[in-house]
N, C-alpha and C positions, 0 to 999 in steps of 0.2 A: 688526629686521635692516637692515645695512645698506646707505646708497646708492649700488649702483657708481657710478664714476669713475677715468675712465681716460682713456690723453695717447694722444696721436701729436706726438711732437719731432720734425721737419724740421730742417734743418739749408740754407738758402738761400745756396748753393755749389755748384748747377752743377743739371743735370735730372736729370725726376725719375723714379727708379730705379725697374725692377718692382717690388724688395724693401721696399723704401718702400712701394709700392702696398699692395701684402701689409699689408707691417707693420698700415697706416692701416687697411683695408680690417677685420682680424680685432678689429681695437679696434673701430671701429665695428659688428661682429657680435654680439660679446660687449655691447656698448652698448646696442644695438638690441636682444634675447634679453634683457637681464634687465630693459629699463623704464630703463637709469639715463642717466651724461652721459660724451659725446664729446670731449676738451676737443683743441683745435692749439693746438699753444706757438712758436714757432719759436727753433732755438736756433740763434741768431744771434753768439753772441759771438767769431765770429773776424771780425775784422772784417776782416785780407785777404784775406779767400775772397768775404766775403757781398760777395751784390750785389738791390739792389731789387729784381729784372725777375725774380728768381730764390725771390721769394718767393712774385709772380705765378702761374709755372712751378707751385708748389704751388699755388695759389687751381684754377688752370685744370684743370690734373691730378686733384683731388678730386673738384671741383664737376664736372666732366666722368663720372666712377666711379659719379657718384651718392652720395660720401661724404660729409652734409651732418653738420656742427658744430655743437656747445651753447654750447659758450667757448668761446672764442678774438677774435684778429683778422682780420675782416672782409675782402671786396676792395676796397669802399669805405669803409677806413680806421676804419669803425668797430671798438665791440669788444663783447663779447659775455659777459656772464659778469661776477662779483664779485671774482673773485678773482684780476684779473691786477694791471700789464699781461705780457700773455701773454707778449711778445719779451725773451731775458734780456738785452737791451743795456739796456734801461730798468728792469731788476731790481737794479742796483748796491749800490747801497743795502741790499736787505737781504739778499748772501751777507757784504755787512761785516758786518753783524751777526752771522750765524754765524757767519762766523771768528773777531769781536771775541769769541764766545762762545767756544769751546773755547781761546781765548787764556787767557782767564779763568780757566778752571776748568784751565788749566794741561796739557790732553788736544791742545794743539797746540802750537808756538813756532816762531820766527824761523828759518831757516837761510842764512845768503849772501846774503840777501834775501830769499828768495821761504819761504812760511809753508806748514813740514808740519804734518799728524794723525799721530799717534801709532797706528803701526797694533798691536792687541792682537794677540800670537804666540801664540794657542792657537786650535787646528785650530778650523770653525766648519763647520754644518750648515745648509746651504742648499737649502731647503724649495722644489718648484718644479710647477708643476699641471701640467706636462706633462714635466717627465723627472724627477722624483720627487726623493727627499734626494738633494743632491749634497756629497761632503764635501772639502774643502781646509786644509789643513795648512799654518796661516799663523806656523808658526815661525820663519821666514827671511824671512818679508813684511817689506819694507824700509818705512820708513816712507814716505805719502803725502804731495808733493805737492797743495794745498787753492790755493796764493794762488802765482803768478808773482811774478819781479822788477816785473815791470811794475806791479804790485798788481790784473793779470786776472787771475780767479778759475778754477780747471778742471775741465772735464767732469766731475770725478766731483761737485765740494760743490756746481755748480750743479743738477746734475741729481735729484740729494737733496734739496737746498733747495724747488725749484721741486716737486716730489711733493708733498712735505709740507704747502705752505705753499698748494697745491693742489687739498689735500686729497685726493689720487688713490690710491684703493681695488685695485688691482687697476694691472703694469707689463707689458703685454704688447710684449713685443722678441723681436731677433734671436736665436738661437741665440749667437753672437760675442756678445755682453754679458754672455753666463753668468760668463766667466770674470771681471766689472768687480761680480760682486751680492756679493759676502763683504766687499768695499770698502766697498760704498752701503747694508748694513748694519752697518758696522762703525760708520760717521758717523751713523748713524739709532740707532745702539744710546747714543750718543754726545752725542747732539741732547734723550735722552730721550723720544723718540718711538715711534710704534707703527709698524713699517714697513708699506709695503704687501706686499700677496701679488703672488709672481711668475708669471711663465708663459714662459718665452725656448719661441721655433715656430720652427722648423728651419731650415735656409738654404735659398736655392736654388743648385740646380748645372745648369753647362749638362749637355747627354744624355754626357757625355766623362768629364762627375764631376766636372768642378772647378767652384771656384765663382765665381759670375754677377756680371762685373765689369763697368766703365761703359762698355765697347768693343764687350761681346759682341752681338749678335744678339739683339735683344728685348729690352734689357737699357735702355730707355728709352719711356715711358709716353709722351712727345712723337710720338716714330716711330708708333703706333696711332694717334693722330689724324689725323698724315699720311694715314696709308695707307688711310683709313679705315674702321680695326674699331670695329666699333657698341662702345661702353661696357657695356651689360648684358652683351657677351659676356667682352670681357675680365676686367668682373667676376666671369663666372661661372669662369670658369677659372683665375681668383688663388684665388677658394674652394679647387679643389680643390688647391693647392699647400698641398699640406701635411693636408689638412681633407677627407672623404669623411662622402657619407648614408648607404653602409652599405648602398645596395643597386646596386648598381654601374650607375645611374644618372649622366649626366654632364651635361643637361643641366638646369636646377634654378632652378625663379624663384625670386629670391632675396626674396624673400616669407616662401618654405619654407626656405631656408639659414638666416636668420635664425631661425625656430619651432628648429629643430634642433641651430641650431653651441651648442656648449660647449668649453669647455677641456680635459676631458677629455679630447674625442676630439680633439683631434690630434696627427696622426702624431708619434713621436721623430725618424724616421727622414729624413733630407733629402729634399727633395723637387724632382726633376729639369725640368726646364723643356722643352716639349715643343712646337713654333712648328708642329706637322703640324696639331696635338689641337687649337689654339687655333685652326689657320685652319678646323679642319671647324668647330669649338663657332659661327666666325662664322656660317659658310652654315645651320647650323641655322637660328640667329637672323634673318639678311636672307629667309630661304625663311618663317622663321614670320610677321617683320614688317610691318605693315601700311601703305600708303603714307602715310599722316600721318604717320607713330612717324620712315620711316626721310626722308621726304622731305626734310626743313631738310637734313641730309647731303649731299642729293644736286646740290641746288640748290647750297649752300658749293662743293659739289669740283667741280662742270660749271663753275661762275662762275667761278673761282678756273684754272680749263685751255683759261680762254677757249670754253670749245662754247656756250656760251647765255650770255644778257648782264640786266640787267636786268628785262627787258619781258616774258618769257615769256612764252607762252599758259597758265596752270596747270590748265588742261582737256587739253589738249594738253600737258601735261608728262608731267603722273599717269597718262591714257594709253600716253603711251610708259616712262614707269617700272615700273606695274606686269603690260609683258608683257617686261620685260626684267631685273625684282628676282630670277624663278625660278634666273636664271643666274651671276647675279655670287653673289660668298662674299665681298669684299673692295669696299669702295667708289673706292676706285683703278683698280677694274677701268671704273667711269662711267664717264665720258670713250670709252674705246672702242666700249663697245657702242651709247653712245648718241650717236655723232656726230652720224649718220645721218639719225636722224630730225629735225636743228635744221640740215644744212649738204649741200645739192647736187653740193658740189662731191668728194665723198669718194674716194682711192684703191681698185684693187680689188685684192682679193687678188689679183700676179701667177701664183702658184701655180694657185687657179682658175681665173684665169681660162681662160690656157690649157686647161684640163680639161673646162671648160664651154663657152667660148664658142666652140664649132666653130661650122660651117657650121651644125648639124642644132640645135644650140641654139641660134642664134640666130636661126632659123628659128623655131620655137618662143618668140624674145620677140614676131617678129610677129606670129602669130598670137596670143598674147595679148594683145597691146597693141591689135587688132581687135577680139577679143570683151569684155575688159575696157571699151573705150571702153563697149558697148553697154548696162554697166552704169551706171543713174542715181547722184549721190550720197547718195540715199538706200539704197538697197538693195548697198553695195560695203560688206557685214557680210562679217564670218568666215566665220558660215555660208554665204551667195550665193554668198561667192572658191570656198568646198569644194566646190560643185554645178558649179559653173562650172569649174571648174581638168576635174574628174569628167571633166563633159559632152565639154570639147575632148579630153581624153586618149583618150575610148572613140573621139568619131569621127573620130584620126588613128593611131589603131591605135598610139599607144605606153602608156610607164606612165606614172602620176600627178611620179614623181621626175623623168622629162624634162623635165617643166614647173616643177615644184617651183624642181629646182637653180640653173637659169639664170634664175628670178625675181627667189632669193635675190638669188643674188652683184647681180643688175643694182639693185636698189631701195636695197643696202646697204653693199655691195661685200666683204658676209664669205662666207663660202661656210658658215659654224654661224649658230645663234643663235635668236631664238626663234619660236613655230609662225609660220611662214607666214600663214598666212589673217588671224589677227589682227594681225600687221603688217603687212599690207597694209590693213588697214583701219581702225589708230591713222595710216598715212602717211597717209593720205586718192586720194582719184581723181585729181585733179590730178596728185599727189607722182607718185603710182605710174604712170600714164602719162607723165609727162614722161621721169623715170629708166628705164623703158624703152625708150623712145625713142634716150636716152643712150648707154644701151651698147649698143645696135645700131646707132647711127652709129658710137659708134668705134671696137669689134672687126670691122665687119665689112671686109672685103680691097674 
């Protein structure tokens, strides 16, 4: 039984599109499912549009998604695998050899300085593992340019040659390439080689049914990094764009997807992108994540927004993150939720302040400050604080909420947030008493 070899061949001409990410993912899943090889190949023959920094974007995006490759260029400049070079710009001599072969056998000819391949004028059936058998009538098909006047090879030629040279067994790519496949099969036949098996995955559409372009919302993987999505959540959602486990579940560990994924299960219909579903899945991953797993993301985002510096107390930071984690669905929300843990000069929500910092509310803040001052640091715990709030409410003939709302706003500037008692415990006795006094003085007439 042949060993599966698949490839992902992006062009470094811009930001990393979500469609490219899904193509890479499906190739990676099939390679891992079959125990095969996942190859990264850089299609960089378009010198006018290629930029070295975009190769870095490809590396960063694949690594962020957890898609490791077995062969191809590495971020450190090294190369894995013996079928390279894995950048088309370094493979010119190989392409010339194949063009010369077609010319010498009379299967190609020169035309106005370019080289054209003699396209067969007979019908062909393209077998596809997802789309089934597709018929193409090549009766009026024009001959195919395979080398431009300037001597540069055309996509169709280099794509086929690279797949043959790298022993690719399965070509898994977007359905927009389906119409090219009969041309590629004709070239492979002319070379006297065995073709790989083809599997064309459905396109990703916008909610309105239009094809997703690079300008559409959610189209760039870099956008998800910047907004603080968890890579596991984005990868999970991409798995569902054209494939499903058939049991209506939407949050799946990647190990289970690898075990179940196979090409015949990929849907034939185009996939609709749903940013709301991705947002929901990300929230599920945030809630299930351990503090250790999201701490690097949180540190990076909070430092980037100037909320913390490099000298943050790790114990205090993890305690704060642990009680905020349940409230957020995106990393970009962290600065707003966590600023109050590290800065005493936060602003107060103006609408909440009008509603809560009434004379009665401010009087309750004063009573709370006096009562909580009687606790030492050791007893300044969520459990003890809850007892103190309830006891004060009882003796003053009020509901606990009359104390909770002004206290929350005084210590955080926000009318909503995590459990107040846990919030007070994490902030600690000194900060809490200082902030209660600050609010009392600031809003007292």
